[in-house]
All heavy atoms as a GROMACS GRO file, in nm:
protein
  592
    1PRO      N    1  16.845  -8.208   4.823
    1PRO     CA    2  16.784  -8.104   4.908
    1PRO      C    3  16.733  -7.989   4.826
    1PRO      O    4  16.631  -7.931   4.868
    1PRO     CB    5  16.895  -8.057   4.997
    1PRO     CG    6  16.994  -8.172   4.993
    1PRO     CD    7  16.980  -8.240   4.863
    2ILE      N    8  16.798  -7.956   4.722
    2ILE     CA    9  16.748  -7.842   4.642
    2ILE      C   10  16.616  -7.870   4.578
    2ILE      O   11  16.523  -7.786   4.583
    2ILE     CB   12  16.850  -7.799   4.527
    2ILE    CG1   13  16.976  -7.741   4.599
    2ILE    CG2   14  16.789  -7.704   4.441
    2ILE    CD1   15  17.089  -7.723   4.505
    3LEU      N   16  16.597  -7.988   4.524
    3LEU     CA   17  16.468  -8.028   4.457
    3LEU      C   18  16.360  -8.034   4.562
    3LEU      O   19  16.247  -7.983   4.531
    3LEU     CB   20  16.484  -8.158   4.387
    3LEU     CG   21  16.374  -8.207   4.301
    3LEU    CD1   22  16.335  -8.101   4.196
    3LEU    CD2   23  16.406  -8.328   4.228
    4SER      N   24  16.383  -8.090   4.681
    4SER     CA   25  16.280  -8.091   4.777
    4SER      C   26  16.234  -7.958   4.825
    4SER      O   27  16.122  -7.930   4.853
    4SER     CB   28  16.309  -8.179   4.888
    4SER     OG   29  16.426  -8.126   4.961
    5ASN      N   30  16.331  -7.865   4.830
    5ASN     CA   31  16.293  -7.728   4.869
    5ASN      C   32  16.218  -7.656   4.758
    5ASN      O   33  16.128  -7.576   4.785
    5ASN     CB   34  16.422  -7.642   4.905
    5ASN     CG   35  16.472  -7.681   5.036
    5ASN    OD1   36  16.402  -7.720   5.126
    5ASN    ND2   37  16.614  -7.682   5.050
    6ILE      N   38  16.252  -7.687   4.636
    6ILE     CA   39  16.169  -7.629   4.519
    6ILE      C   40  16.029  -7.673   4.526
    6ILE      O   41  15.939  -7.600   4.508
    6ILE     CB   42  16.242  -7.663   4.384
    6ILE    CG1   43  16.372  -7.586   4.370
    6ILE    CG2   44  16.147  -7.633   4.268
    6ILE    CD1   45  16.453  -7.623   4.248
    7ILE      N   46  16.012  -7.810   4.556
    7ILE     CA   47  15.879  -7.863   4.571
    7ILE      C   48  15.803  -7.793   4.678
    7ILE      O   49  15.685  -7.760   4.668
    7ILE     CB   50  15.885  -8.015   4.590
    7ILE    CG1   51  15.941  -8.085   4.463
    7ILE    CG2   52  15.748  -8.074   4.629
    7ILE    CD1   53  15.966  -8.229   4.475
    8ALA      N   54  15.866  -7.773   4.795
    8ALA     CA   55  15.809  -7.702   4.904
    8ALA      C   56  15.768  -7.565   4.869
    8ALA      O   57  15.656  -7.518   4.907
    8ALA     CB   58  15.901  -7.706   5.023
    9LEU      N   59  15.848  -7.492   4.802
    9LEU     CA   60  15.811  -7.360   4.754
    9LEU      C   61  15.689  -7.354   4.663
    9LEU      O   62  15.607  -7.265   4.662
    9LEU     CB   63  15.934  -7.289   4.690
    9LEU     CG   64  16.046  -7.249   4.787
    9LEU    CD1   65  16.163  -7.194   4.714
    9LEU    CD2   66  15.992  -7.139   4.885
   10LEU      N   67  15.694  -7.448   4.565
   10LEU     CA   68  15.574  -7.459   4.475
   10LEU      C   69  15.454  -7.496   4.546
   10LEU      O   70  15.341  -7.442   4.515
   10LEU     CB   71  15.606  -7.569   4.365
   10LEU     CG   72  15.718  -7.531   4.266
   10LEU    CD1   73  15.744  -7.651   4.176
   10LEU    CD2   74  15.675  -7.411   4.184
   11LEU      N   75  15.455  -7.577   4.653
   11LEU     CA   76  15.340  -7.609   4.726
   11LEU      C   77  15.295  -7.483   4.802
   11LEU      O   78  15.174  -7.455   4.813
   11LEU     CB   79  15.366  -7.727   4.825
   11LEU     CG   80  15.388  -7.856   4.759
   11LEU    CD1   81  15.431  -7.962   4.867
   11LEU    CD2   82  15.262  -7.908   4.696
   12TRP      N   83  15.382  -7.404   4.854
   12TRP     CA   84  15.345  -7.285   4.929
   12TRP      C   85  15.284  -7.181   4.832
   12TRP      O   86  15.180  -7.126   4.864
   12TRP     CB   87  15.474  -7.220   4.992
   12TRP     CG   88  15.442  -7.097   5.057
   12TRP    CD1   89  15.375  -7.077   5.175
   12TRP    CD2   90  15.484  -6.962   5.022
   12TRP    NE1   91  15.376  -6.941   5.210
   12TRP    CE2   92  15.447  -6.872   5.112
   12TRP    CE3   93  15.560  -6.913   4.911
   12TRP    CZ2   94  15.458  -6.733   5.108
   12TRP    CZ3   95  15.576  -6.780   4.900
   12TRP    CH2   96  15.531  -6.695   4.991
   13LEU      N   97  15.335  -7.169   4.712
   13LEU     CA   98  15.276  -7.083   4.609
   13LEU      C   99  15.138  -7.137   4.568
   13LEU      O  100  15.045  -7.054   4.546
   13LEU     CB  101  15.361  -7.071   4.489
   13LEU     CG  102  15.490  -6.987   4.508
   13LEU    CD1  103  15.577  -7.000   4.386
   13LEU    CD2  104  15.456  -6.846   4.545
   14GLY      N  105  15.122  -7.267   4.562
   14GLY     CA  106  14.991  -7.328   4.533
   14GLY      C  107  14.888  -7.298   4.644
   14GLY      O  108  14.778  -7.271   4.618
   15PHE      N  109  14.945  -7.307   4.767
   15PHE     CA  110  14.848  -7.271   4.881
   15PHE      C  111  14.792  -7.133   4.863
   15PHE      O  112  14.676  -7.101   4.905
   15PHE     CB  113  14.927  -7.289   5.013
   15PHE     CG  114  14.856  -7.240   5.138
   15PHE    CD1  115  14.744  -7.310   5.184
   15PHE    CD2  116  14.900  -7.120   5.193
   15PHE    CE1  117  14.680  -7.260   5.298
   15PHE    CE2  118  14.822  -7.070   5.307
   15PHE     CZ  119  14.725  -7.141   5.357
   16LEU      N  120  14.885  -7.041   4.828
   16LEU     CA  121  14.850  -6.896   4.815
   16LEU      C  122  14.753  -6.864   4.698
   16LEU      O  123  14.676  -6.774   4.705
   16LEU     CB  124  14.970  -6.809   4.806
   16LEU     CG  125  15.062  -6.811   4.932
   16LEU    CD1  126  15.183  -6.725   4.895
   16LEU    CD2  127  14.989  -6.748   5.047
   17SER      N  128  14.766  -6.948   4.595
   17SER     CA  129  14.699  -6.908   4.470
   17SER      C  130  14.586  -7.013   4.421
   17SER      O  131  14.504  -6.969   4.345
   17SER     CB  132  14.796  -6.896   4.360
   17SER     OG  133  14.864  -7.018   4.331
   18LEU      N  134  14.579  -7.132   4.467
   18LEU     CA  135  14.488  -7.229   4.418
   18LEU      C  136  14.363  -7.242   4.505
   18LEU      O  137  14.362  -7.202   4.623
   18LEU     CB  138  14.549  -7.370   4.410
   18LEU     CG  139  14.665  -7.382   4.311
   18LEU    CD1  140  14.722  -7.519   4.314
   18LEU    CD2  141  14.614  -7.357   4.167
   19SER      N  142  14.259  -7.296   4.450
   19SER     CA  143  14.136  -7.328   4.528
   19SER      C  144  14.176  -7.446   4.620
   19SER      O  145  14.282  -7.510   4.604
   19SER     CB  146  14.029  -7.368   4.442
   19SER     OG  147  14.058  -7.496   4.372
   20THR      N  148  14.081  -7.476   4.715
   20THR     CA  149  14.114  -7.587   4.803
   20THR      C  150  14.130  -7.716   4.738
   20THR      O  151  14.230  -7.789   4.762
   20THR     CB  152  13.998  -7.593   4.908
   20THR    OG1  153  13.978  -7.474   4.975
   20THR    CG2  154  14.028  -7.704   5.003
   21THR      N  155  14.044  -7.746   4.643
   21THR     CA  156  14.058  -7.874   4.568
   21THR      C  157  14.185  -7.872   4.489
   21THR      O  158  14.252  -7.978   4.481
   21THR     CB  159  13.940  -7.898   4.473
   21THR    OG1  160  13.815  -7.884   4.551
   21THR    CG2  161  13.941  -8.029   4.407
   22GLY      N  162  14.214  -7.768   4.422
   22GLY     CA  163  14.342  -7.759   4.337
   22GLY      C  164  14.470  -7.776   4.425
   22GLY      O  165  14.562  -7.844   4.388
   23PHE      N  166  14.462  -7.719   4.546
   23PHE     CA  167  14.575  -7.731   4.628
   23PHE      C  168  14.589  -7.872   4.682
   23PHE      O  169  14.707  -7.924   4.701
   23PHE     CB  170  14.565  -7.634   4.750
   23PHE     CG  171  14.677  -7.648   4.847
   23PHE    CD1  172  14.799  -7.624   4.807
   23PHE    CD2  173  14.648  -7.675   4.974
   23PHE    CE1  174  14.915  -7.631   4.899
   23PHE    CE2  175  14.756  -7.691   5.066
   23PHE     CZ  176  14.889  -7.660   5.024
   24ILE      N  177  14.477  -7.942   4.709
   24ILE     CA  178  14.488  -8.087   4.755
   24ILE      C  179  14.554  -8.169   4.649
   24ILE      O  180  14.630  -8.256   4.670
   24ILE     CB  181  14.346  -8.137   4.798
   24ILE    CG1  182  14.302  -8.066   4.927
   24ILE    CG2  183  14.349  -8.286   4.808
   24ILE    CD1  184  14.160  -8.098   4.968
   25TRP      N  185  14.510  -8.147   4.522
   25TRP     CA  186  14.569  -8.228   4.405
   25TRP      C  187  14.716  -8.189   4.400
   25TRP      O  188  14.800  -8.284   4.366
   25TRP     CB  189  14.496  -8.195   4.275
   25TRP     CG  190  14.363  -8.260   4.277
   25TRP    CD1  191  14.242  -8.200   4.276
   25TRP    CD2  192  14.334  -8.397   4.273
   25TRP    NE1  193  14.143  -8.293   4.273
   25TRP    CE2  194  14.195  -8.420   4.260
   25TRP    CE3  195  14.409  -8.514   4.259
   25TRP    CZ2  196  14.137  -8.545   4.258
   25TRP    CZ3  197  14.353  -8.636   4.257
   25TRP    CH2  198  14.214  -8.652   4.258
   26LEU      N  199  14.756  -8.070   4.419
   26LEU     CA  200  14.899  -8.033   4.416
   26LEU      C  201  14.974  -8.098   4.530
   26LEU      O  202  15.089  -8.140   4.509
   26LEU     CB  203  14.913  -7.879   4.425
   26LEU     CG  204  15.049  -7.822   4.408
   26LEU    CD1  205  15.109  -7.859   4.272
   26LEU    CD2  206  15.055  -7.670   4.432
   27LEU      N  207  14.912  -8.112   4.642
   27LEU     CA  208  14.975  -8.179   4.754
   27LEU      C  209  14.996  -8.329   4.724
   27LEU      O  210  15.104  -8.380   4.752
   27LEU     CB  211  14.889  -8.173   4.884
   27LEU     CG  212  14.895  -8.045   4.961
   27LEU    CD1  213  14.791  -8.042   5.069
   27LEU    CD2  214  15.034  -8.025   5.023
   28ILE      N  215  14.900  -8.394   4.662
   28ILE     CA  216  14.913  -8.527   4.621
   28ILE      C  217  15.038  -8.539   4.523
   28ILE      O  218  15.120  -8.631   4.537
   28ILE     CB  219  14.788  -8.582   4.546
   28ILE    CG1  220  14.677  -8.590   4.655
   28ILE    CG2  221  14.804  -8.711   4.477
   28ILE    CD1  222  14.538  -8.619   4.602
   29ILE      N  223  15.044  -8.454   4.431
   29ILE     CA  224  15.156  -8.462   4.335
   29ILE      C  225  15.285  -8.436   4.406
   29ILE      O  226  15.384  -8.504   4.380
   29ILE     CB  227  15.135  -8.349   4.216
   29ILE    CG1  228  15.023  -8.392   4.133
   29ILE    CG2  229  15.260  -8.339   4.141
   29ILE    CD1  230  14.967  -8.283   4.041
   30GLY      N  231  15.289  -8.342   4.498
   30GLY     CA  232  15.406  -8.311   4.578
   30GLY      C  233  15.457  -8.425   4.660
   30GLY      O  234  15.574  -8.462   4.662
   31PHE      N  235  15.362  -8.495   4.732
   31PHE     CA  236  15.406  -8.616   4.812
   31PHE      C  237  15.454  -8.725   4.725
   31PHE      O  238  15.551  -8.793   4.758
   31PHE     CB  239  15.286  -8.659   4.893
   31PHE     CG  240  15.269  -8.590   5.025
   31PHE    CD1  241  15.165  -8.500   5.045
   31PHE    CD2  242  15.355  -8.609   5.128
   31PHE    CE1  243  15.147  -8.433   5.160
   31PHE    CE2  244  15.346  -8.534   5.248
   31PHE     CZ  245  15.244  -8.453   5.267
   32ILE      N  246  15.396  -8.743   4.605
   32ILE     CA  247  15.442  -8.845   4.516
   32ILE      C  248  15.583  -8.816   4.466
   32ILE      O  249  15.673  -8.907   4.456
   32ILE     CB  250  15.342  -8.870   4.399
   32ILE    CG1  251  15.213  -8.933   4.461
   32ILE    CG2  252  15.403  -8.958   4.288
   32ILE    CD1  253  15.103  -8.944   4.357
   33CYS      N  254  15.608  -8.685   4.434
   33CYS     CA  255  15.737  -8.641   4.390
   33CYS      C  256  15.847  -8.660   4.495
   33CYS      O  257  15.960  -8.710   4.471
   33CYS     CB  258  15.735  -8.500   4.346
   33CYS     SG  259  15.651  -8.470   4.192
   34LEU      N  260  15.808  -8.631   4.621
   34LEU     CA  261  15.904  -8.651   4.731
   34LEU      C  262  15.937  -8.800   4.749
   34LEU      O  263  16.047  -8.831   4.788
   34LEU     CB  264  15.850  -8.586   4.856
   34LEU     CG  265  15.843  -8.431   4.859
   34LEU    CD1  266  15.770  -8.376   4.977
   34LEU    CD2  267  15.983  -8.376   4.845
   35LEU      N  268  15.826  -8.883   4.737
   35LEU     CA  269  15.856  -9.029   4.745
   35LEU      C  270  15.941  -9.079   4.639
   35LEU      O  271  16.032  -9.160   4.662
   35LEU     CB  272  15.728  -9.101   4.746
   35LEU     CG  273  15.737  -9.250   4.760
   35LEU    CD1  274  15.787  -9.289   4.896
   35LEU    CD2  275  15.601  -9.314   4.743
   36LEU      N  276  15.933  -9.022   4.515
   36LEU     CA  277  16.019  -9.061   4.409
   36LEU      C  278  16.166  -9.016   4.437
   36LEU      O  279  16.264  -9.083   4.402
   36LEU     CB  280  15.974  -9.004   4.275
   36LEU     CG  281  15.841  -9.065   4.224
   36LEU    CD1  282  15.794  -8.987   4.101
   36LEU    CD2  283  15.860  -9.212   4.191
   37ILE      N  284  16.181  -8.896   4.497
   37ILE     CA  285  16.310  -8.854   4.538
   37ILE      C  286  16.378  -8.952   4.635
   37ILE      O  287  16.492  -8.997   4.620
   37ILE     CB  288  16.309  -8.718   4.588
   37ILE    CG1  289  16.275  -8.614   4.488
   37ILE    CG2  290  16.447  -8.684   4.661
   37ILE    CD1  291  16.252  -8.473   4.531
   38ASP      N  292  16.294  -8.995   4.737
   38ASP     CA  293  16.339  -9.087   4.838
   38ASP      C  294  16.373  -9.221   4.770
   38ASP      O  295  16.466  -9.291   4.813
   38ASP     CB  296  16.239  -9.103   4.946
   38ASP     CG  297  16.246  -8.993   5.044
   38ASP    OD1  298  16.346  -8.909   5.041
   38ASP    OD2  299  16.156  -8.983   5.132
   39TYR      N  300  16.294  -9.264   4.673
   39TYR     CA  301  16.323  -9.393   4.600
   39TYR      C  302  16.460  -9.383   4.535
   39TYR      O  303  16.541  -9.470   4.542
   39TYR     CB  304  16.215  -9.409   4.496
   39TYR     CG  305  16.239  -9.539   4.415
   39TYR    CD1  306  16.220  -9.664   4.474
   39TYR    CD2  307  16.275  -9.527   4.283
   39TYR    CE1  308  16.245  -9.778   4.390
   39TYR    CE2  309  16.301  -9.636   4.206
   39TYR     CZ  310  16.285  -9.764   4.259
   39TYR     OH  311  16.314  -9.877   4.191
   40GLY      N  312  16.488  -9.272   4.474
   40GLY     CA  313  16.620  -9.250   4.411
   40GLY      C  314  16.736  -9.258   4.512
   40GLY      O  315  16.837  -9.311   4.493
   41LEU      N  316  16.712  -9.195   4.627
   41LEU     CA  317  16.810  -9.200   4.736
   41LEU      C  318  16.823  -9.339   4.791
   41LEU      O  319  16.934  -9.378   4.825
   41LEU     CB  320  16.765  -9.103   4.844
   41LEU     CG  321  16.772  -8.953   4.816
   41LEU    CD1  322  16.710  -8.871   4.932
   41LEU    CD2  323  16.913  -8.905   4.785
   42ARG      N  324  16.716  -9.415   4.797
   42ARG     CA  325  16.726  -9.551   4.839
   42ARG      C  326  16.798  -9.638   4.749
   42ARG      O  327  16.892  -9.724   4.788
   42ARG     CB  328  16.589  -9.612   4.861
   42ARG     CG  329  16.581  -9.753   4.906
   42ARG     CD  330  16.647  -9.776   5.031
   42ARG     NE  331  16.703  -9.920   5.036
   42ARG     CZ  332  16.823  -9.955   5.060
   42ARG    NH1  333  16.920  -9.862   5.093
   42ARG    NH2  334  16.863 -10.077   5.057
   43ARG      N  335  16.778  -9.620   4.614
   43ARG     CA  336  16.851  -9.694   4.509
   43ARG      C  337  16.998  -9.664   4.508
   43ARG      O  338  17.085  -9.748   4.485
   43ARG     CB  339  16.796  -9.670   4.379
   43ARG     CG  340  16.648  -9.731   4.367
   43ARG     CD  341  16.603  -9.779   4.237
   43ARG     NE  342  16.689  -9.793   4.127
   43ARG     CZ  343  16.718  -9.915   4.072
   43ARG    NH1  344  16.650 -10.019   4.117
   43ARG    NH2  345  16.799  -9.927   3.977
   44ALA      N  346  17.034  -9.543   4.546
   44ALA     CA  347  17.170  -9.500   4.557
   44ALA      C  348  17.230  -9.536   4.696
   44ALA      O  349  17.344  -9.506   4.717
   44ALA     CB  350  17.188  -9.346   4.537
   45ASP      N  351  17.158  -9.599   4.777
   45ASP     CA  352  17.197  -9.650   4.912
   45ASP      C  353  17.239  -9.534   5.001
   45ASP      O  354  17.328  -9.542   5.080
   45ASP     CB  355  17.313  -9.755   4.898
   45ASP     CG  356  17.310  -9.848   5.012
   45ASP    OD1  357  17.204  -9.877   5.074
   45ASP    OD2  358  17.423  -9.903   5.048
   46ILE      N  359  17.166  -9.424   4.982
   46ILE     CA  360  17.191  -9.308   5.072
   46ILE      C  361  17.105  -9.310   5.196
   46ILE      O  362  17.140  -9.272   5.299
   46ILE     CB  363  17.173  -9.176   4.988
   46ILE    CG1  364  17.276  -9.165   4.878
   46ILE    CG2  365  17.178  -9.054   5.078
   46ILE    CD1  366  17.260  -9.064   4.781
   47ILE      N  367  16.982  -9.358   5.176
   47ILE     CA  368  16.894  -9.381   5.298
   47ILE      C  369  16.868  -9.526   5.321
   47ILE      O  370  16.882  -9.609   5.228
   47ILE     CB  371  16.758  -9.300   5.274
   47ILE    CG1  372  16.679  -9.353   5.149
   47ILE    CG2  373  16.777  -9.152   5.258
   47ILE    CD1  374  16.541  -9.296   5.134
   48ASP      N  375  16.834  -9.547   5.446
   48ASP     CA  376  16.816  -9.692   5.492
   48ASP      C  377  16.687  -9.750   5.431
   48ASP      O  378  16.586  -9.683   5.416
   48ASP     CB  379  16.815  -9.692   5.639
   48ASP     CG  380  16.809  -9.822   5.705
   48ASP    OD1  381  16.888  -9.905   5.666
   48ASP    OD2  382  16.716  -9.847   5.790
   49ASN      N  383  16.683  -9.878   5.416
   49ASN     CA  384  16.573  -9.951   5.357
   49ASN      C  385  16.454  -9.940   5.458
   49ASN      O  386  16.343  -9.927   5.416
   49ASN     CB  387  16.599 -10.087   5.334
   49ASN     CG  388  16.487 -10.160   5.249
   49ASN    OD1  389  16.435 -10.101   5.164
   49ASN    ND2  390  16.460 -10.288   5.300
   50LYS      N  391  16.482  -9.952   5.590
   50LYS     CA  392  16.373  -9.941   5.691
   50LYS      C  393  16.304  -9.802   5.684
   50LYS      O  394  16.185  -9.791   5.689
   50LYS     CB  395  16.425  -9.960   5.832
   50LYS     CG  396  16.466 -10.101   5.855
   50LYS     CD  397  16.516 -10.124   5.995
   50LYS     CE  398  16.568 -10.264   6.019
   50LYS     NZ  399  16.622 -10.278   6.152
   51TYR      N  400  16.384  -9.694   5.672
   51TYR     CA  401  16.327  -9.557   5.657
   51TYR      C  402  16.241  -9.555   5.538
   51TYR      O  403  16.128  -9.506   5.537
   51TYR     CB  404  16.439  -9.454   5.655
   51TYR     CG  405  16.385  -9.320   5.616
   51TYR    CD1  406  16.324  -9.239   5.702
   51TYR    CD2  407  16.397  -9.276   5.486
   51TYR    CE1  408  16.274  -9.116   5.670
   51TYR    CE2  409  16.345  -9.150   5.445
   51TYR     CZ  410  16.283  -9.069   5.539
   51TYR     OH  411  16.228  -8.951   5.503
   52PHE      N  412  16.293  -9.603   5.421
   52PHE     CA  413  16.214  -9.598   5.299
   52PHE      C  414  16.083  -9.671   5.303
   52PHE      O  415  15.986  -9.630   5.255
   52PHE     CB  416  16.298  -9.642   5.181
   52PHE     CG  417  16.216  -9.623   5.049
   52PHE    CD1  418  16.192  -9.500   4.994
   52PHE    CD2  419  16.179  -9.732   4.983
   52PHE    CE1  420  16.120  -9.486   4.883
   52PHE    CE2  421  16.101  -9.732   4.873
   52PHE     CZ  422  16.074  -9.602   4.811
   53LYS      N  423  16.090  -9.785   5.376
   53LYS     CA  424  15.967  -9.874   5.389
   53LYS      C  425  15.860  -9.790   5.462
   53LYS      O  426  15.743  -9.786   5.418
   53LYS     CB  427  16.003 -10.000   5.455
   53LYS     CG  428  15.893 -10.100   5.458
   53LYS     CD  429  15.939 -10.228   5.516
   53LYS     CE  430  15.825 -10.330   5.511
   53LYS     NZ  431  15.871 -10.465   5.564
   54VAL      N  432  15.898  -9.729   5.571
   54VAL     CA  433  15.806  -9.652   5.651
   54VAL      C  434  15.760  -9.531   5.573
   54VAL      O  435  15.638  -9.501   5.570
   54VAL     CB  436  15.863  -9.609   5.788
   54VAL    CG1  437  15.782  -9.506   5.859
   54VAL    CG2  438  15.896  -9.726   5.876
   55ARG      N  439  15.851  -9.460   5.506
   55ARG     CA  440  15.814  -9.343   5.423
   55ARG      C  441  15.711  -9.384   5.322
   55ARG      O  442  15.617  -9.304   5.289
   55ARG     CB  443  15.948  -9.292   5.364
   55ARG     CG  444  15.928  -9.186   5.263
   55ARG     CD  445  15.905  -9.054   5.322
   55ARG     NE  446  15.928  -8.950   5.221
   55ARG     CZ  447  15.847  -8.846   5.215
   55ARG    NH1  448  15.760  -8.821   5.291
   55ARG    NH2  449  15.878  -8.760   5.117
   56LYS      N  450  15.734  -9.497   5.254
   56LYS     CA  451  15.643  -9.542   5.148
   56LYS      C  452  15.498  -9.560   5.202
   56LYS      O  453  15.409  -9.514   5.145
   56LYS     CB  454  15.694  -9.672   5.087
   56LYS     CG  455  15.616  -9.728   4.979
   56LYS     CD  456  15.686  -9.848   4.914
   56LYS     CE  457  15.707  -9.955   5.012
   56LYS     NZ  458  15.763 -10.080   4.950
   57TYR      N  459  15.499  -9.631   5.311
   57TYR     CA  460  15.353  -9.660   5.367
   57TYR      C  461  15.286  -9.533   5.421
   57TYR      O  462  15.168  -9.507   5.396
   57TYR     CB  463  15.363  -9.762   5.483
   57TYR     CG  464  15.391  -9.900   5.431
   57TYR    CD1  465  15.500  -9.969   5.481
   57TYR    CD2  466  15.318  -9.954   5.323
   57TYR    CE1  467  15.532 -10.097   5.435
   57TYR    CE2  468  15.349 -10.089   5.285
   57TYR     CZ  469  15.449 -10.155   5.332
   57TYR     OH  470  15.477 -10.283   5.286
   58VAL      N  471  15.364  -9.444   5.482
   58VAL     CA  472  15.304  -9.326   5.528
   58VAL      C  473  15.260  -9.233   5.418
   58VAL      O  474  15.152  -9.173   5.417
   58VAL     CB  475  15.408  -9.242   5.625
   58VAL    CG1  476  15.356  -9.102   5.652
   58VAL    CG2  477  15.428  -9.318   5.752
   59THR      N  478  15.343  -9.224   5.307
   59THR     CA  479  15.307  -9.146   5.193
   59THR      C  480  15.180  -9.203   5.123
   59THR      O  481  15.093  -9.127   5.083
   59THR     CB  482  15.423  -9.136   5.092
   59THR    OG1  483  15.530  -9.077   5.158
   59THR    CG2  484  15.381  -9.061   4.963
   60LEU      N  485  15.174  -9.332   5.114
   60LEU     CA  486  15.053  -9.395   5.052
   60LEU      C  487  14.932  -9.368   5.133
   60LEU      O  488  14.825  -9.334   5.076
   60LEU     CB  489  15.069  -9.548   5.041
   60LEU     CG  490  15.173  -9.590   4.935
   60LEU    CD1  491  15.200  -9.741   4.947
   60LEU    CD2  492  15.132  -9.552   4.792
   61ILE      N  493  14.937  -9.364   5.266
   61ILE     CA  494  14.819  -9.334   5.355
   61ILE      C  495  14.788  -9.185   5.335
   61ILE      O  496  14.663  -9.152   5.320
   61ILE     CB  497  14.854  -9.364   5.499
   61ILE    CG1  498  14.862  -9.517   5.521
   61ILE    CG2  499  14.753  -9.305   5.597
   61ILE    CD1  500  14.927  -9.559   5.657
   62VAL      N  501  14.885  -9.098   5.334
   62VAL     CA  502  14.857  -8.955   5.319
   62VAL      C  503  14.799  -8.925   5.176
   62VAL      O  504  14.696  -8.850   5.169
   62VAL     CB  505  14.992  -8.872   5.344
   62VAL    CG1  506  14.971  -8.724   5.296
   62VAL    CG2  507  15.030  -8.879   5.483
   63VAL      N  508  14.851  -8.983   5.079
   63VAL     CA  509  14.797  -8.961   4.941
   63VAL      C  510  14.665  -9.016   4.924
   63VAL      O  511  14.566  -8.948   4.870
   63VAL     CB  512  14.893  -9.022   4.842
   63VAL    CG1  513  14.827  -9.028   4.695
   63VAL    CG2  514  15.024  -8.946   4.828
   64PHE      N  515  14.633  -9.130   4.982
   64PHE     CA  516  14.495  -9.185   4.982
   64PHE      C  517  14.400  -9.093   5.053
   64PHE      O  518  14.292  -9.062   5.000
   64PHE     CB  519  14.488  -9.321   5.036
   64PHE     CG  520  14.353  -9.383   5.045
   64PHE    CD1  521  14.288  -9.429   4.926
   64PHE    CD2  522  14.284  -9.388   5.165
   64PHE    CE1  523  14.167  -9.485   4.932
   64PHE    CE2  524  14.154  -9.441   5.169
   64PHE     CZ  525  14.097  -9.487   5.048
   65SER      N  526  14.437  -9.044   5.172
   65SER     CA  527  14.357  -8.956   5.252
   65SER      C  528  14.328  -8.822   5.179
   65SER      O  529  14.209  -8.775   5.171
   65SER     CB  530  14.419  -8.924   5.388
   65SER     OG  531  14.439  -9.039   5.461
   66LEU      N  532  14.429  -8.762   5.110
   66LEU     CA  533  14.411  -8.647   5.038
   66LEU      C  534  14.320  -8.664   4.917
   66LEU      O  535  14.240  -8.580   4.881
   66LEU     CB  536  14.542  -8.586   4.988
   66LEU     CG  537  14.626  -8.522   5.097
   66LEU    CD1  538  14.774  -8.498   5.040
   66LEU    CD2  539  14.572  -8.398   5.152
   67PHE      N  540  14.334  -8.786   4.849
   67PHE     CA  541  14.252  -8.819   4.744
   67PHE      C  542  14.101  -8.827   4.776
   67PHE      O  543  14.016  -8.769   4.711
   67PHE     CB  544  14.288  -8.952   4.677
   67PHE     CG  545  14.212  -8.998   4.561
   67PHE    CD1  546  14.218  -8.944   4.440
   67PHE    CD2  547  14.117  -9.100   4.583
   67PHE    CE1  548  14.143  -8.986   4.332
   67PHE    CE2  549  14.035  -9.146   4.478
   67PHE     CZ  550  14.052  -9.088   4.353
   68VAL      N  551  14.078  -8.891   4.894
   68VAL     CA  552  13.941  -8.898   4.947
   68VAL      C  553  13.890  -8.758   4.972
   68VAL      O  554  13.772  -8.727   4.937
   68VAL     CB  555  13.934  -8.991   5.065
   68VAL    CG1  556  13.794  -8.982   5.139
   68VAL    CG2  557  13.960  -9.135   5.029
   69ALA      N  558  13.968  -8.675   5.035
   69ALA     CA  559  13.929  -8.536   5.066
   69ALA      C  560  13.897  -8.460   4.937
   69ALA      O  561  13.800  -8.387   4.926
   69ALA     CB  562  14.034  -8.468   5.144
   70ALA      N  563  13.986  -8.474   4.832
   70ALA     CA  564  13.961  -8.403   4.707
   70ALA      C  565  13.841  -8.443   4.636
   70ALA      O  566  13.774  -8.352   4.574
   70ALA     CB  567  14.088  -8.425   4.615
   71ILE      N  568  13.805  -8.574   4.636
   71ILE     CA  569  13.682  -8.606   4.568
   71ILE      C  570  13.553  -8.579   4.642
   71ILE      O  571  13.446  -8.576   4.586
   71ILE     CB  572  13.686  -8.753   4.522
   71ILE    CG1  573  13.691  -8.853   4.649
   71ILE    CG2  574  13.798  -8.781   4.431
   71ILE    CD1  575  13.676  -8.999   4.612
   72GLN      N  576  13.568  -8.547   4.773
   72GLN     CA  577  13.445  -8.507   4.848
   72GLN      C  578  13.416  -8.360   4.842
   72GLN      O  579  13.308  -8.317   4.882
   72GLN     CB  580  13.466  -8.561   5.001
   72GLN     CG  581  13.455  -8.711   5.011
   72GLN     CD  582  13.465  -8.745   5.154
   72GLN    OE1  583  13.491  -8.666   5.238
   72GLN    NE2  584  13.449  -8.875   5.180
   73ILE      N  585  13.511  -8.282   4.806
   73ILE     CA  586  13.495  -8.135   4.801
   73ILE      C  587  13.426  -8.096   4.673
   73ILE      O  588  13.446  -8.136   4.571
   73ILE     CB  589  13.628  -8.054   4.822
   73ILE    CG1  590  13.681  -8.088   4.959
   73ILE    CG2  591  13.612  -7.914   4.799
   73ILE    CD1  592  13.812  -8.020   4.985
   0.00000   0.00000   0.00000
């Protein structure tokens, strides 16, 4: 929980200080980091496999959408 809150605070600071494109790239990095945290929780059998599977697909869709947005700006 501490690491995910640190990521959220860094994203908020990025929102306040970065350009739109820079912030989108920071969001991409943030979502990937959060997915890696969930991967570690899944390997430790803390979260359910079904949850992680949905989380993985949703994160991939979001990251792809942000990537498309970032290259269009």
